[in-house]
C-alpha positions, 0 to 999 in steps of 0.5 A, a space after each residue: 476604173 483603172 486608177 492607180 492610188 493617186 488618181 484614185 484619192 483625188 477624183 473620190 471624195 476629191 474636196 472632200 476633207 476640209 479638217 486633212 488627216 487626223 492624228 492620233 492624240 493621247 487619250 488624256 487630252 480629252 478623257 474628261 469631256 462631256 457632250 450635250 447627249 441629246 444633241 450627240 443622239 440626233 442623227 445625221 443626214 444619212 441617218 444612223 448605224 444603231 445597234 442594240 436598243 435605240 431606248 437603253 439607258 446607256 449609249 455608245 457613239 464611235 467615231 471611227 476611220 476605216 482606214 484607221 489602225 487604231 479602228 481596226 485595232 479596236 475591231 479586232 480586239 475588242 468589238 466582238 466581246 463589247 457586242 456580246 456583252 452590251 450590244 446584242 443583250 440590249 444593254 447598250 445603244 450602239 451608234 457607228 459615225 463617219 469620220 474617214 481621214 481620207 479620200 480612201 476612208 470616204 469611199 469606203 464608208 459610202 460603200 457602207 452606207 450603200 451596201 445592199 440588204 442593210 448590209 452596213 455593218 457586215 460591210 463595215 466588218 468585211 473592210 476591217 478584217 481585210 483592211 490591209 487588202 485595200 487600204 495600203 495598196 498602191 491601187 485599192 479601186 480593184 481590192 475595193 470592188 471585189 470585197 464589194 461585191 461579197 456583200 451584193 455590189 456589181 461594178 455598176 452599183 460599186 462606181 454610182 456609189 463612188 459618184 453619189 454626190 448626195 451621199 458624199 455630202 451627208 459623209 461629210 456633214 456628220 464628220 465636220 459635225 463631229 469635229 465643230 460640235 463634239 470636239 472630235 479629232 482623232 479616231 478612233 474616238 467613243 462618246 459613253 454616255 456622252 463622255 469623250 474617250 479617244 483611243 482603241 478602248 480595251 474590253 476592261 476599259 469599256 466595262 469601268 466606263 460603263 459600269 
């Protein structure tokens, strides 16, 4: 797999981004929107990646892209205190959903879904932590491969994952439903008990929205 960045972006997830790249919108543009919570919590074709108590009265659904700097900012500044306060204590049912903004992000989230030993969230954490080493380089394949090996991939399983059409279709289905049914048009977008809040929320903002 000796692709340069342009070849890689052309091959992995070719035709997968009907929505194209999505830019960040001001939070006020959609902060008041509310969606049908029961409909929102229905899992997509790949199932949901969930942490916390699925029966909790409070739910947070995040639509994110692994190449998004705003998503990384949330991961770096808010995710740990939010998880410790709400998710690990089973006060919140947290679901992370796919909304890749480009083919490289599509490839990365496919690898997370296929991570050995159910390492979806550890792989997501790793890719956000190391985002600058793979998301913004001329040749992302070797960097992604080396990071993938840290969670148990081999070169063979890495390549098979990126060629998995059913997995690609599942990722795209989640993204398309997020956009067409729930109005997601920026990353990250959080649905807190069904209320839509785009933007990299701070822990203080999360506290107020969950109060």
